[in-house]
C-alpha positions as CSV (number, residue, x, y, z in Angstrom):
1,X,71.5,63.4,117.2
2,X,70.9,66.1,114.6
3,X,68.7,65.7,111.6
4,X,68.7,68.2,108.8
5,X,67.2,68.5,105.4
6,X,69.4,69.6,102.5
7,X,68.1,72.7,100.8
8,X,69.8,71.6,97.5
9,X,68.7,68.0,97.2
10,X,65.9,67.7,99.8
11,X,67.6,64.7,101.3
12,X,67.6,64.2,105.1
13,X,70.7,63.4,107.1
14,X,71.0,62.3,110.7
15,X,74.3,62.6,112.5
16,X,75.7,62.4,116.0
17,X,77.0,65.7,117.3
18,X,79.2,66.4,120.3
19,X,77.0,68.4,122.8
20,X,80.0,70.7,123.7
21,X,80.6,71.6,120.1
22,X,76.9,72.3,119.6
23,X,76.8,74.6,122.6
24,X,80.1,76.4,122.3
25,X,81.7,75.6,118.9
26,X,81.1,75.2,115.2
27,X,79.4,72.2,113.7
28,X,79.5,71.0,110.1
29,X,77.5,68.0,108.9
30,X,78.3,66.1,105.6
31,X,75.1,65.7,103.6
32,X,74.3,62.0,102.7
33,X,72.7,63.0,99.4
34,X,75.1,65.6,98.0
35,X,78.3,64.9,100.0
36,X,78.7,68.6,100.8
37,X,79.8,69.8,104.2
38,X,77.1,72.2,105.5
39,X,77.6,74.6,108.4
40,X,74.7,74.1,110.7
41,X,75.9,75.9,113.9
42,X,78.6,78.5,114.6
43,X,78.6,79.6,118.2
44,X,82.2,80.9,118.0
45,X,81.6,83.2,115.0
46,X,84.3,81.6,113.0
47,X,82.4,81.4,109.7
48,X,81.6,84.5,107.8
49,X,79.1,84.1,104.9
50,X,79.7,86.3,101.9
51,X,77.2,86.8,99.2
52,X,78.8,87.3,95.8
53,X,76.8,89.4,93.3
54,X,77.2,89.7,89.5
55,X,78.3,93.0,88.0
56,X,74.8,93.7,86.7
57,X,73.3,93.2,90.2
58,X,76.0,95.5,91.7
59,X,75.4,98.2,89.2
60,X,71.6,98.0,89.8
61,X,72.1,98.4,93.6
62,X,74.5,101.3,93.1
63,X,72.0,103.1,90.9
64,X,69.1,102.6,93.4
65,X,71.5,103.7,96.2
66,X,72.3,107.0,94.3
67,X,68.6,107.6,93.7
68,X,67.9,107.2,97.5
69,X,70.8,109.5,98.5
70,X,69.6,112.2,96.1
71,X,66.1,112.1,97.6
72,X,67.6,112.2,101.1
73,X,69.6,115.3,100.2
74,X,66.6,117.1,98.8
75,X,64.7,116.3,102.0
76,X,67.6,117.6,104.1
77,X,67.5,120.9,102.4
78,X,63.9,121.6,103.4
């Protein structure tokens, strides 16, 4: 049995899980409060989580990255 709390709704869900899937596979649990399938275990590495950023967040990170690379270049010249 696995019990998990949903980060979105705060609801708790308890489900039976195959021990072999828990140890060697990928386990999804459907939340009782929001009905979404949540990935709770991925031993096989099948699921890759990607974080999408807005254009403004991306431009902010590119600007801070260029500032860092410029300071690294000036340190390298010393």
